[in-house]
C-alpha positions as CSV (number, residue, x, y, z in Angstrom):
1,M,124.2,-182.5,123.5
2,A,124.7,-178.8,122.9
3,E,121.2,-178.5,121.6
4,D,119.6,-180.2,124.6
5,H,117.9,-182.8,122.5
6,F,120.2,-185.6,123.5
7,E,117.9,-186.7,126.3
8,D,115.1,-187.6,123.9
9,E,117.5,-189.4,121.6
10,L,119.1,-191.1,124.5
11,L,115.8,-192.2,126.0
12,D,114.9,-193.9,122.7
13,L,118.2,-195.8,123.0
14,L,117.7,-196.6,126.7
15,I,114.3,-198.1,125.9
16,E,115.7,-200.1,123.0
17,Y,118.5,-201.5,125.1
18,A,116.7,-201.6,128.4
19,S,118.5,-204.7,129.6
20,M,121.8,-202.9,129.5
21,F,120.9,-199.7,131.2
22,F,117.9,-200.5,133.5
23,S,118.4,-202.6,136.6
24,T,116.4,-205.8,136.8
25,K,114.3,-204.3,139.6
26,D,113.5,-201.2,137.4
27,Q,112.7,-203.4,134.4
28,V,110.2,-205.4,136.5
29,K,108.5,-202.2,137.8
30,I,108.3,-200.7,134.3
31,N,106.9,-203.9,132.8
32,A,104.3,-204.1,135.6
33,M,103.2,-200.5,134.9
34,R,102.9,-201.3,131.2
35,E,100.8,-204.4,131.9
36,R,98.5,-202.9,134.6
37,M,97.9,-199.3,133.4
38,S,96.7,-197.6,130.3
39,V,98.5,-194.5,129.2
40,K,95.7,-192.4,130.6
41,E,95.8,-194.2,134.0
42,F,99.6,-193.8,134.0
43,A,99.3,-190.0,133.3
44,G,97.0,-189.6,136.3
45,N,99.2,-191.7,138.7
46,K,101.8,-189.4,140.3
47,T,103.5,-192.4,142.1
48,A,104.0,-194.3,138.8
49,I,105.3,-191.2,137.1
50,T,107.8,-190.6,140.0
51,Q,108.9,-194.2,139.9
52,L,109.4,-194.2,136.1
53,G,111.3,-190.9,136.3
54,A,113.6,-192.2,139.0
55,A,114.3,-195.4,136.9
56,V,115.0,-193.3,133.8
57,E,117.4,-191.1,135.8
58,R,119.3,-194.1,137.1
59,A,119.6,-195.4,133.5
60,Y,120.7,-192.0,132.3
61,R,123.5,-192.0,134.8
62,K,124.7,-195.4,133.5
63,A,124.5,-194.3,129.9
64,E,125.8,-190.8,130.0
65,P,129.5,-191.6,130.1
66,L,129.1,-193.8,127.0
67,W,127.0,-191.1,125.3
68,Q,129.6,-188.5,126.0
69,Y,132.4,-190.6,124.8
70,V,130.7,-191.4,121.5
71,S,129.6,-187.8,121.1
72,T,133.1,-186.5,121.7
73,L,134.6,-189.1,119.3
74,C,132.2,-188.2,116.6
75,R,132.8,-184.5,117.1
76,L,136.6,-184.9,116.9
77,L,136.4,-187.1,113.8
78,N,134.2,-184.4,112.1
79,E,136.7,-181.6,112.8
80,G,138.9,-182.5,109.9
81,E,142.3,-184.2,110.2
82,N,142.4,-186.9,112.8
83,E,144.7,-189.6,114.1
84,V,142.3,-192.5,113.3
85,G,143.7,-194.5,110.3
86,P,141.4,-196.4,107.9
87,E,142.0,-199.8,109.4
88,D,141.4,-198.5,112.9
89,A,138.2,-196.8,111.8
90,W,137.1,-200.1,110.3
91,H,137.8,-202.0,113.4
92,M,136.0,-199.5,115.5
93,G,132.9,-199.9,113.3
94,L,133.0,-196.3,112.1
95,I,133.1,-197.3,108.5
96,D,132.0,-200.4,106.6
97,E,134.9,-200.8,104.2
98,V,138.3,-199.5,103.3
99,V,139.0,-199.7,99.5
100,G,142.3,-201.4,98.9
101,Y,142.4,-203.3,102.2
102,P,141.2,-206.9,102.6
103,L,138.7,-205.8,105.2
104,A,135.5,-205.6,103.1
105,H,132.6,-207.8,104.1
106,R,130.7,-207.5,100.9
107,A,131.4,-208.0,97.2
108,R,132.0,-204.9,95.2
109,E,129.3,-204.2,92.6
110,C,130.3,-203.8,89.0
111,R,129.4,-200.1,89.0
112,E,131.6,-199.5,92.0
113,A,134.5,-201.3,90.4
114,A,133.9,-199.2,87.2
115,A,133.8,-196.0,89.2
116,I,137.1,-196.8,91.0
117,S,138.8,-197.7,87.7
118,R,137.7,-194.3,86.2
119,S,139.0,-192.4,89.2
120,I,142.5,-193.9,89.7
121,G,145.5,-194.4,87.5
122,V,146.2,-197.7,85.6
123,A,149.2,-198.5,87.9
124,D,146.9,-198.6,90.9
125,L,144.0,-200.3,89.2
126,Q,145.1,-203.9,90.1
127,K,145.6,-202.9,93.7
128,F,142.1,-201.5,94.2
129,V,139.9,-203.6,91.9
């Protein structure tokens, strides 16, 4: 957000998840524009551009609090020490797996098990592998 590129990234997500952020009325208008006009015709139609801009602005207003929350959470987690434990991070979907916890959804590959066994002591080996 500090770089002012968030609107482009957010617009991509708004389009991908249009049913969550655009109202049904706006979705109908946007789909009608897509079906009736070519890109060139759209670019020359000031009314269509204004309508699309208003629909996107309404969608931005719906999405901005979520975007700010996620951005703030990511920034805080990247600052170093944080209060989120490994299990909480897994439940929040921030990480895929916590080694040593029965939370993994995938089988550990042989090379991963070998790397773990090389990096920890023999006493902990059974616990993690």
